[in-house]
MARDRENGU-770368 format. One record per atom (N, C-alpha, C): x, y, z; atom name; residue in three letters. Coordinates in Angstrom, 1 decimal. Layout:
x:y:z:name:resn
X:Y:Z:CA:ALA
...
This chain:
x:y:z:name:resn
55.2:207.9:60.7:N:MET
54.1:208.8:61.2:CA:MET
52.9:207.5:61.2:C:MET
52.1:207.5:62.5:N:ASN
50.8:206.7:62.3:CA:ASN
49.6:207.1:62.0:C:ASN
48.8:206.0:61.9:N:ASP
47.3:206.6:62.0:CA:ASP
47.0:207.6:63.1:C:ASP
47.2:207.4:63.9:N:ASP
46.7:208.3:64.9:CA:ASP
47.6:209.7:64.9:C:ASP
48.5:209.6:64.4:N:ASP
49.1:211.1:64.3:CA:ASP
48.6:212.0:63.0:C:ASP
48.4:211.3:61.9:N:GLU
47.6:211.9:60.9:CA:GLU
46.4:212.3:61.2:C:GLU
45.4:211.7:62.2:N:ALA
44.1:212.2:62.3:CA:ALA
44.3:213.4:63.1:C:ALA
45.2:213.4:64.3:N:SER
45.4:214.7:65.2:CA:SER
45.7:215.7:64.5:C:SER
46.7:215.5:63.3:N:LEU
47.4:216.4:62.4:CA:LEU
46.3:217.1:61.6:C:LEU
45.4:216.2:61.2:N:PHE
44.2:216.9:60.3:CA:PHE
43.2:217.8:61.2:C:PHE
43.1:217.0:62.3:N:ALA
41.9:217.7:63.2:CA:ALA
42.5:219.3:63.4:C:ALA
43.5:219.4:63.6:N:GLN
44.5:220.5:64.1:CA:GLN
44.1:221.3:63.1:C:GLN
44.4:221.2:61.6:N:GLU
44.5:222.0:60.6:CA:GLU
42.7:222.3:60.1:C:GLU
41.9:221.9:60.4:N:VAL
40.5:222.1:60.0:CA:VAL
39.7:222.3:61.2:C:VAL
40.2:222.5:62.3:N:ALA
39.9:223.2:63.6:CA:ALA
39.1:224.3:63.5:C:ALA
39.7:225.6:62.7:N:GLY
39.0:226.6:62.8:CA:GLY
37.6:226.9:61.3:C:GLY
37.4:225.9:61.0:N:ILE
36.6:225.9:59.5:CA:ILE
35.2:226.0:60.4:C:ILE
34.3:226.8:59.6:N:GLN
33.0:227.2:59.8:CA:GLN
32.4:226.1:58.8:C:GLN
31.4:225.2:59.2:N:PRO
30.3:224.9:58.2:CA:PRO
29.6:225.8:57.6:C:PRO
29.0:225.5:56.3:N:LEU
28.5:226.2:55.3:CA:LEU
26.8:226.2:55.9:C:LEU
26.0:227.2:55.8:N:GLU
24.8:227.3:56.1:CA:GLU
23.9:227.0:55.3:C:GLU
24.0:226.6:53.8:N:LYS
23.1:226.3:53.0:CA:LYS
23.8:225.1:53.0:C:LYS
22.7:224.0:52.2:N:SER
23.0:222.7:52.0:CA:SER
23.0:223.0:50.4:C:SER
23.0:223.8:49.7:N:GLU
22.8:223.8:48.2:CA:GLU
23.8:224.6:47.9:C:GLU
24.3:224.4:46.7:N:VAL
25.4:225.4:46.3:CA:VAL
24.7:225.7:44.7:C:VAL
24.7:226.8:44.2:N:TYR
24.6:227.2:42.9:CA:TYR
25.6:227.7:42.1:C:TYR
26.0:227.2:40.9:N:LEU
27.2:227.7:40.2:CA:LEU
27.2:228.5:39.3:C:LEU
26.0:228.8:38.7:N:GLY
25.4:230.0:38.0:CA:GLY
24.3:230.6:38.6:C:GLY
23.4:231.3:37.9:N:LYS
22.1:232.2:37.9:CA:LYS
21.1:231.3:38.3:C:LYS
20.2:231.5:39.4:N:LYS
19.4:230.4:39.8:CA:LYS
18.2:231.3:38.6:C:LYS
17.7:230.2:38.0:N:GLY
16.8:230.5:37.0:CA:GLY
15.8:229.5:36.7:C:GLY
14.9:229.6:35.8:N:ALA
14.0:228.4:35.5:CA:ALA
14.2:227.2:35.1:C:ALA
13.8:226.2:35.7:N:PRO
14.5:224.9:35.7:CA:PRO
14.7:224.2:34.0:C:PRO
15.5:223.5:33.9:N:VAL
16.1:223.2:32.3:CA:VAL
15.0:222.2:32.1:C:VAL
14.3:222.6:30.6:N:ASP
13.4:221.2:29.9:CA:ASP
14.2:220.7:28.9:C:ASP
14.7:219.7:29.9:N:PHE
15.7:218.7:28.9:CA:PHE
15.2:218.1:27.8:C:PHE
13.8:217.8:28.0:N:GLN
13.0:217.3:26.8:CA:GLN
12.7:218.1:25.6:C:GLN
12.8:219.6:26.0:N:ALA
12.5:220.3:25.0:CA:ALA
14.0:220.4:23.9:C:ALA
15.3:220.5:24.8:N:ARG
16.6:220.4:24.5:CA:ARG
16.8:219.5:23.5:C:ARG
16.3:218.3:24.1:N:LYS
16.4:216.9:23.0:CA:LYS
15.8:217.0:21.7:C:LYS
14.5:217.4:21.9:N:ARG
13.6:217.6:20.5:CA:ARG
14.5:218.6:19.6:C:ARG
14.9:219.8:20.4:N:ALA
15.7:220.7:19.2:CA:ALA
16.9:220.4:18.7:C:ALA
17.6:219.3:19.3:N:ALA
18.8:218.6:19.3:CA:ALA
18.7:217.8:17.8:C:ALA
17.4:217.0:18.1:N:ILE
17.0:216.3:16.8:CA:ILE
16.4:216.9:15.5:C:ILE
15.9:217.9:15.9:N:MET
15.5:218.8:14.7:CA:MET
16.6:219.5:14.3:C:MET
17.4:220.0:14.6:N:ALA
19.0:220.3:14.1:CA:ALA
19.5:219.3:13.3:C:ALA
19.6:218.3:14.2:N:LYS
20.3:217.3:13.4:CA:LYS
19.9:216.9:12.0:C:LYS
18.0:216.7:12.0:N:GLU
17.4:216.4:10.7:CA:GLU
17.8:217.4:9.9:C:GLU
17.8:218.6:10.1:N:ALA
17.8:219.8:9.4:CA:ALA
19.4:220.1:8.8:C:ALA
20.4:219.4:9.4:N:ASP
21.6:219.2:8.7:CA:ASP
22.1:218.2:7.9:C:ASP
21.1:217.6:8.0:N:SER
21.1:216.4:6.8:CA:SER
21.3:216.4:5.5:C:SER
20.6:217.9:5.3:N:ASN
20.4:218.6:3.9:CA:ASN
21.6:218.9:3.5:C:ASN
22.2:217.9:2.7:N:HIS
23.4:218.9:2.0:CA:HIS
23.6:219.6:0.8:C:HIS
22.3:219.4:0.6:N:LEU
22.4:220.5:-0.8:CA:LEU
22.8:222.1:-0.7:C:LEU
24.0:222.3:-1.6:N:SER
24.3:223.3:-1.4:CA:SER
23.2:224.8:-1.8:C:SER
23.6:225.8:-1.3:N:HIS
23.0:227.0:-2.1:CA:HIS
23.7:228.3:-2.0:C:HIS
25.1:227.7:-2.4:N:ASP
25.9:229.0:-2.4:CA:ASP
25.8:229.2:-4.1:C:ASP
27.1:228.9:-4.7:N:TYR
27.5:229.2:-6.0:CA:TYR
26.7:228.2:-6.8:C:TYR
26.1:228.3:-8.0:N:VAL
25.4:227.5:-9.0:CA:VAL
26.0:228.1:-10.2:C:VAL
26.3:227.2:-11.3:N:GLU
26.4:227.3:-12.7:CA:GLU
25.4:227.8:-13.3:C:GLU
24.9:228.8:-13.4:N:LYS
23.8:229.3:-14.5:CA:LYS
23.2:228.5:-15.7:C:LYS
22.0:228.4:-15.7:N:VAL
21.4:227.7:-16.9:CA:VAL
20.5:228.9:-17.6:C:VAL
20.2:228.6:-18.9:N:GLU
19.2:229.7:-19.2:CA:GLU
18.1:229.2:-19.3:C:GLU
16.8:229.7:-19.4:N:PRO
15.3:229.8:-19.1:CA:PRO
14.9:228.3:-19.8:C:PRO
15.6:228.9:-21.3:N:ASN
15.4:227.8:-22.4:CA:ASN
16.4:226.7:-22.8:C:ASN
17.1:226.5:-21.6:N:ASP
17.9:225.4:-21.7:CA:ASP
17.4:223.9:-21.4:C:ASP
17.8:223.0:-22.4:N:VAL
17.0:221.7:-21.7:CA:VAL
18.2:220.8:-20.5:C:VAL
17.6:220.5:-19.5:N:LEU
18.3:219.9:-18.3:CA:LEU
18.2:218.3:-18.9:C:LEU
19.5:217.7:-18.6:N:GLU
19.6:216.4:-18.7:CA:GLU
20.7:215.8:-17.9:C:GLU
20.7:214.5:-17.5:N:TYR
21.9:214.3:-16.8:CA:TYR
21.4:212.3:-16.6:C:TYR
22.5:212.2:-17.1:N:LYS
22.4:210.2:-16.4:CA:LYS
23.6:209.6:-15.9:C:LYS
23.3:209.0:-15.0:N:ARG
24.5:208.4:-14.2:CA:ARG
25.0:207.3:-14.9:C:ARG
26.4:206.9:-14.7:N:SER
26.9:205.6:-15.4:CA:SER
26.2:204.6:-15.1:C:SER
25.6:204.0:-15.9:N:GLY
24.9:202.3:-15.5:CA:GLY
23.6:202.5:-15.7:C:GLY
23.0:203.8:-16.1:N:VAL
21.8:203.8:-16.6:CA:VAL
21.6:203.4:-18.1:C:VAL
20.6:202.5:-18.4:N:GLN
20.8:201.9:-20.1:CA:GLN
20.1:203.2:-20.8:C:GLN
20.7:203.1:-21.9:N:ASP
20.0:204.3:-22.8:CA:ASP
18.9:204.2:-23.1:C:ASP
18.1:203.0:-23.1:N:GLY
16.5:202.7:-23.6:CA:GLY
15.8:203.5:-22.4:C:GLY
16.4:202.9:-21.0:N:VAL
15.8:203.4:-20.1:CA:VAL
15.8:205.1:-20.4:C:VAL
16.8:205.6:-20.7:N:PHE
17.0:207.4:-20.5:CA:PHE
16.2:207.7:-21.5:C:PHE
16.4:207.2:-22.7:N:LYS
15.3:207.8:-24.0:CA:LYS
13.9:207.5:-23.1:C:LYS
13.4:206.7:-22.9:N:ARG
11.8:206.4:-22.6:CA:ARG
11.6:207.6:-21.0:C:ARG
12.5:207.9:-20.4:N:LEU
12.6:209.1:-19.2:CA:LEU
12.4:210.2:-20.2:C:LEU
13.6:210.4:-20.9:N:ARG
13.3:211.8:-21.7:CA:ARG
12.1:211.9:-22.6:C:ARG
11.2:211.1:-23.2:N:GLN
9.9:210.7:-24.0:CA:GLN
8.8:211.0:-22.8:C:GLN
9.0:210.9:-21.7:N:GLY
8.0:210.9:-20.8:CA:GLY
7.0:209.7:-21.0:C:GLY
7.6:208.5:-21.1:N:LYS
6.7:207.5:-21.5:CA:LYS
6.9:206.6:-19.7:C:LYS
7.5:207.1:-19.0:N:TYR
6.9:206.4:-17.6:CA:TYR
6.0:207.2:-17.3:C:TYR
5.3:206.1:-16.1:N:GLY
4.2:206.9:-15.3:CA:GLY
4.7:208.0:-14.4:C:GLY
4.4:208.8:-14.3:N:ILE
4.7:209.7:-13.1:CA:ILE
3.8:209.5:-11.9:C:ILE
4.8:209.1:-10.8:N:GLU
4.0:208.8:-9.5:CA:GLU
4.2:209.7:-8.5:C:GLU
4.7:210.8:-8.8:N:SER
4.9:211.7:-7.5:CA:SER
5.2:213.2:-8.3:C:SER
4.9:214.0:-7.7:N:ARG
5.3:215.4:-8.2:CA:ARG
5.5:216.7:-7.3:C:ARG
6.3:217.4:-7.8:N:LEU
6.3:218.5:-6.5:CA:LEU
6.3:220.2:-7.2:C:LEU
5.9:220.9:-7.3:N:ASP
5.7:222.3:-7.8:CA:ASP
6.4:222.9:-7.0:C:ASP
7.4:223.8:-7.5:N:LEU
7.9:225.0:-7.0:CA:LEU
8.2:226.0:-7.3:C:LEU
7.1:226.7:-8.3:N:HIS
6.5:228.0:-8.6:CA:HIS
6.5:228.8:-7.2:C:HIS
6.4:230.2:-7.2:N:GLN
6.3:231.0:-6.3:CA:GLN
7.4:230.5:-4.8:C:GLN
8.4:230.1:-5.2:N:ARG
9.3:229.3:-4.1:CA:ARG
10.7:230.2:-4.3:C:ARG
11.2:230.4:-2.9:N:THR
12.6:230.8:-2.9:CA:THR
13.8:229.8:-2.9:C:THR
14.7:230.4:-3.1:N:VAL
15.8:229.2:-3.7:CA:VAL
16.0:228.6:-1.8:C:VAL
16.2:228.9:-1.1:N:ALA
15.8:228.5:0.6:CA:ALA
14.9:227.4:0.5:C:ALA
13.8:227.8:0.3:N:GLN
12.4:227.1:0.4:CA:GLN
12.8:225.7:-0.7:C:GLN
12.8:226.0:-2.0:N:ALA
13.0:224.7:-2.9:CA:ALA
14.2:224.0:-2.4:C:ALA
15.0:224.3:-2.0:N:ARG
16.4:223.4:-1.4:CA:ARG
15.8:222.4:-0.4:C:ARG
14.8:222.7:0.2:N:GLU
14.3:222.0:2.0:CA:GLU
13.3:221.3:0.8:C:GLU
12.4:221.8:-0.1:N:LEU
11.5:221.2:-0.4:CA:LEU
11.9:219.7:-1.3:C:LEU
12.9:220.3:-2.2:N:VAL
13.6:219.0:-2.9:CA:VAL
14.3:218.3:-2.1:C:VAL
14.8:218.2:-1.1:N:TYR
15.5:217.6:-0.2:CA:TYR
14.6:216.3:0.4:C:TYR
13.5:217.0:1.0:N:GLN
12.3:216.4:1.5:CA:GLN
11.6:215.5:0.5:C:GLN
11.4:216.0:-0.5:N:PHE
10.9:215.5:-1.3:CA:PHE
11.5:214.1:-2.3:C:PHE
12.9:214.2:-2.3:N:VAL
13.8:212.8:-2.9:CA:VAL
13.4:212.0:-1.7:C:VAL
13.8:212.1:-0.4:N:GLU
13.5:211.3:0.7:CA:GLU
12.3:210.6:0.8:C:GLU
11.1:211.6:0.3:N:ASP
9.8:210.7:0.6:CA:ASP
9.5:210.1:-0.7:C:ASP
10.2:210.2:-1.6:N:CYS
9.9:209.4:-2.7:CA:CYS
10.8:208.2:-2.7:C:CYS
11.8:208.0:-2.1:N:MET
12.6:206.9:-2.0:CA:MET
12.1:206.2:-0.5:C:MET
11.4:206.8:0.2:N:ARG
10.9:205.8:1.6:CA:ARG
10.0:205.3:1.0:C:ARG
9.0:205.7:-0.5:N:ASN
8.1:205.2:-0.8:CA:ASN
8.0:204.1:-1.8:C:ASN
9.3:203.9:-2.2:N:ASP
9.6:203.2:-3.4:CA:ASP
9.1:203.8:-4.7:C:ASP
9.1:205.5:-4.9:N:ILE
8.7:205.8:-6.2:CA:ILE
10.1:205.9:-7.0:C:ILE
9.7:205.2:-8.4:N:ARG
10.9:205.5:-9.2:CA:ARG
10.8:206.6:-9.9:C:ARG
9.9:207.0:-10.5:N:VAL
9.6:208.3:-11.5:CA:VAL
9.0:209.6:-10.8:C:VAL
9.6:210.6:-10.9:N:ALA
8.6:211.8:-10.6:CA:ALA
8.7:213.0:-11.4:C:ALA
7.9:213.9:-11.3:N:ILE
8.4:215.5:-11.9:CA:ILE
8.3:216.6:-11.0:C:ILE
9.4:217.1:-11.2:N:ILE
9.9:218.4:-10.2:CA:ILE
9.3:219.8:-11.5:C:ILE
8.4:220.4:-11.0:N:VAL
7.8:221.8:-12.0:CA:VAL
8.5:222.7:-11.1:C:VAL
9.7:223.1:-11.9:N:HIS
10.6:224.6:-11.1:CA:HIS
10.3:225.7:-12.0:C:HIS
9.5:225.8:-13.2:N:GLY
9.5:226.7:-13.9:CA:GLY
10.7:227.2:-14.8:C:GLY
10.3:228.0:-15.9:N:LYS
11.6:228.5:-16.7:CA:LYS
12.3:229.7:-16.0:C:LYS
11.7:230.0:-15.5:N:GLY
12.4:231.7:-14.7:CA:GLY
12.6:232.8:-15.4:C:GLY
12.1:232.9:-16.6:N:ASP
12.1:234.0:-17.6:CA:ASP
11.5:234.9:-17.4:C:ASP
10.1:235.1:-16.3:N:ARG
9.3:236.3:-16.0:CA:ARG
9.9:237.1:-14.8:C:ARG
11.3:236.6:-14.8:N:THR
12.0:237.5:-13.4:CA:THR
12.3:238.8:-14.4:C:THR
12.0:240.1:-13.5:N:PRO
12.4:241.5:-14.6:CA:PRO
14.2:241.2:-14.1:C:PRO
15.0:240.9:-13.6:N:ASN
16.2:241.3:-13.6:CA:ASN
16.9:240.0:-14.4:C:ASN
17.7:240.3:-15.2:N:PRO
18.3:238.9:-16.0:CA:PRO
19.0:238.4:-15.3:C:PRO
19.9:238.8:-14.3:N:ASP
20.6:238.3:-13.6:CA:ASP
20.2:237.0:-12.9:C:ASP
19.0:237.2:-12.4:N:ASN
18.3:236.2:-11.4:CA:ASN
17.4:235.4:-12.1:C:ASN
17.2:235.5:-13.5:N:GLN
16.7:234.4:-14.2:CA:GLN
17.0:232.8:-14.1:C:GLN
16.1:232.3:-14.2:N:ALA
16.1:230.7:-14.0:CA:ALA
16.7:230.2:-12.8:C:ALA
17.0:230.8:-11.7:N:MET
17.5:230.4:-10.4:CA:MET
17.1:229.3:-10.1:C:MET
16.2:229.1:-9.8:N:ILE
15.5:227.8:-9.2:CA:ILE
16.0:226.5:-10.4:C:ILE
15.5:226.8:-11.3:N:LYS
16.2:225.7:-12.4:CA:LYS
17.5:225.5:-12.8:C:LYS
18.2:226.5:-12.5:N:SER
19.7:226.4:-12.5:CA:SER
19.9:225.4:-11.2:C:SER
19.5:225.6:-9.9:N:TYR
19.8:225.1:-8.7:CA:TYR
19.1:223.2:-9.0:C:TYR
18.1:223.5:-9.6:N:ILE
17.8:221.9:-9.7:CA:ILE
18.8:221.0:-10.4:C:ILE
18.9:221.9:-11.4:N:ASN
20.2:221.0:-12.5:CA:ASN
21.3:220.8:-11.3:C:ASN
21.8:221.5:-10.5:N:LYS
23.0:221.2:-9.6:CA:LYS
22.8:220.1:-8.4:C:LYS
21.5:220.2:-8.0:N:TRP
21.0:219.4:-6.7:CA:TRP
20.7:218.2:-7.2:C:TRP
20.0:217.8:-8.4:N:LEU
19.4:216.4:-8.5:CA:LEU
20.9:215.7:-9.0:C:LEU
21.8:216.6:-9.4:N:ARG
23.2:215.8:-9.7:CA:ARG
23.9:215.5:-8.4:C:ARG
23.5:216.2:-7.5:N:ASP
24.2:216.2:-5.8:CA:ASP
23.8:214.8:-5.1:C:ASP
22.3:214.2:-5.3:N:LEU
21.6:213.4:-4.9:CA:LEU
22.0:212.0:-5.5:C:LEU
22.7:211.2:-4.5:N:ASP
22.7:209.8:-5.2:CA:ASP
21.7:209.2:-5.0:C:ASP
20.5:209.1:-4.9:N:SER
19.3:208.5:-5.0:CA:SER
18.8:209.1:-6.7:C:SER
19.2:210.1:-7.3:N:VAL
18.9:210.5:-8.5:CA:VAL
19.5:209.5:-9.5:C:VAL
19.2:208.7:-10.0:N:MET
20.0:207.9:-11.7:CA:MET
19.8:208.8:-12.9:C:MET
18.7:209.6:-13.0:N:ALA
18.7:210.4:-14.2:CA:ALA
17.5:211.6:-14.2:C:ALA
17.7:212.6:-14.7:N:PHE
16.6:213.7:-15.1:CA:PHE
16.9:214.0:-16.4:C:PHE
15.9:215.0:-17.2:N:HIS
15.6:215.0:-18.1:CA:HIS
14.4:216.1:-18.3:C:HIS
14.8:217.4:-19.0:N:SER
13.2:218.3:-19.5:CA:SER
12.4:217.5:-19.5:C:SER
11.2:218.0:-19.0:N:ALA
9.7:217.2:-19.3:CA:ALA
9.1:217.4:-20.9:C:ALA
8.7:216.8:-21.6:N:GLN
7.6:216.8:-22.7:CA:GLN
6.7:218.2:-22.5:C:GLN
6.3:218.8:-23.7:N:ARG
5.8:220.2:-23.7:CA:ARG
4.3:219.9:-22.8:C:ARG
3.8:218.6:-22.9:N:TYR
2.5:218.6:-21.9:CA:TYR
2.6:218.1:-20.5:C:TYR
3.8:218.2:-20.4:N:HIS
3.9:217.7:-18.8:CA:HIS
4.9:219.3:-18.4:C:HIS
4.7:220.3:-19.3:N:GLY
5.4:221.3:-18.6:CA:GLY
6.7:221.7:-19.4:C:GLY
7.1:221.2:-20.4:N:GLY
8.2:221.5:-21.3:CA:GLY
9.5:221.8:-20.4:C:GLY
10.1:223.1:-20.7:N:LEU
11.3:223.4:-20.5:CA:LEU
11.4:223.8:-18.8:C:LEU
10.1:224.1:-18.1:N:GLY
9.5:224.5:-17.1:CA:GLY
9.5:223.5:-15.8:C:GLY
9.7:222.2:-16.4:N:ALA
9.8:221.0:-15.6:CA:ALA
10.6:220.1:-16.1:C:ALA
11.0:218.8:-15.0:N:VAL
12.2:218.0:-15.0:CA:VAL
11.5:216.5:-14.5:C:VAL
11.8:215.3:-15.4:N:TYR
11.6:214.4:-14.9:CA:TYR
12.7:213.6:-14.3:C:TYR
12.4:212.9:-12.8:N:VAL
13.6:212.4:-12.2:CA:VAL
13.3:211.0:-12.2:C:VAL
14.5:210.0:-12.4:N:LEU
14.5:208.7:-12.4:CA:LEU
15.1:208.6:-11.1:C:LEU
14.4:207.7:-10.3:N:PHE
15.1:207.5:-8.9:CA:PHE
15.9:205.9:-8.9:C:PHE
16.9:205.8:-7.7:N:LYS
17.1:204.4:-7.7:CA:LYS
16.4:203.6:-7.2:C:LYS
16.2:202.2:-7.5:N:LYS
15.5:201.1:-6.7:CA:LYS
15.7:200.8:-5.6:C:LYS
14.4:200.6:-4.7:N:SER
14.9:200.5:-3.1:CA:SER
15.3:199.1:-3.0:C:SER
16.0:199.2:-2.4:N:GLU
16.7:197.3:-1.7:CA:GLU
14.8:196.7:-1.8:C:GLU
14.0:196.9:-1.5:N:LYS
12.7:195.9:-1.4:CA:LYS
12.7:195.8:-3.1:C:LYS
12.5:196.9:-3.6:N:ALA
12.1:196.6:-4.9:CA:ALA
13.4:195.9:-5.9:C:ALA
14.1:196.1:-5.5:N:ARG
15.2:195.3:-6.2:CA:ARG
14.8:193.7:-5.9:C:ARG
14.7:193.5:-4.7:N:LEU
14.7:192.0:-4.3:CA:LEU
13.3:191.4:-4.8:C:LEU
12.0:192.3:-4.9:N:GLU
11.1:191.7:-5.7:CA:GLU
11.2:191.5:-7.4:C:GLU
12.2:192.6:-8.0:N:ASN
12.4:192.1:-9.1:CA:ASN
13.1:191.4:-9.8:C:ASN
14.0:190.8:-8.1:N:TRP
15.0:189.5:-8.6:CA:TRP
14.4:188.3:-8.6:C:TRP
13.1:188.6:-7.6:N:GLU
12.3:187.2:-7.2:CA:GLU
11.7:187.3:-8.3:C:GLU
11.2:188.0:-9.3:N:LYS
10.0:188.2:-10.3:CA:LYS
11.3:187.2:-11.6:C:LYS
12.3:188.0:-11.3:N:ILE
13.3:187.4:-12.7:CA:ILE
13.6:185.9:-12.5:C:ILE
13.6:185.2:-11.3:N:GLN
13.6:183.9:-10.7:CA:GLN
12.8:182.9:-10.8:C:GLN
11.5:183.2:-11.0:N:LYS
10.5:182.7:-11.4:CA:LYS
10.3:182.4:-12.7:C:LYS
10.6:183.0:-13.7:N:ARG
10.5:182.7:-15.1:CA:ARG
11.4:181.3:-15.6:C:ARG
């Protein structure tokens, strides 16, 4: 079969076809135009919200009068002792009084991110003892979650319940990792000696 035969065969096959009257074809309901910028913003916000990996499911309960303490390996005993005694200057503070667990989760995550971004080494989180809750099963919930969340955050090197004058068992000192910038500055200081 040559090209002329194929063309004539094709012409015979499509001879009865009528052209469409509309030049546009809609595959769905015609509605308001899609705002792709709004979709992009929503996707970015959802991605940022998803970056919070702190769990709000099961938590091992602590009592209102329990001391919270944690030290990652590599933290010197002297550094931890100074933290425990409240001898480091507090550079930032977060107060979680009157917050729900969900609100506290978001605030703690954002607070730690902000501290790291601003090269803050020592902060205090005031969570309250949680002993005024009428239901004994719900006592010290925020305190229990703080104990769990701070352990789950890689940028937290150590934490300990605060001294009385900083809130006692209702607050916790937090020691953060040095940022790369702070490490470099410290290294340069040592090299100049």
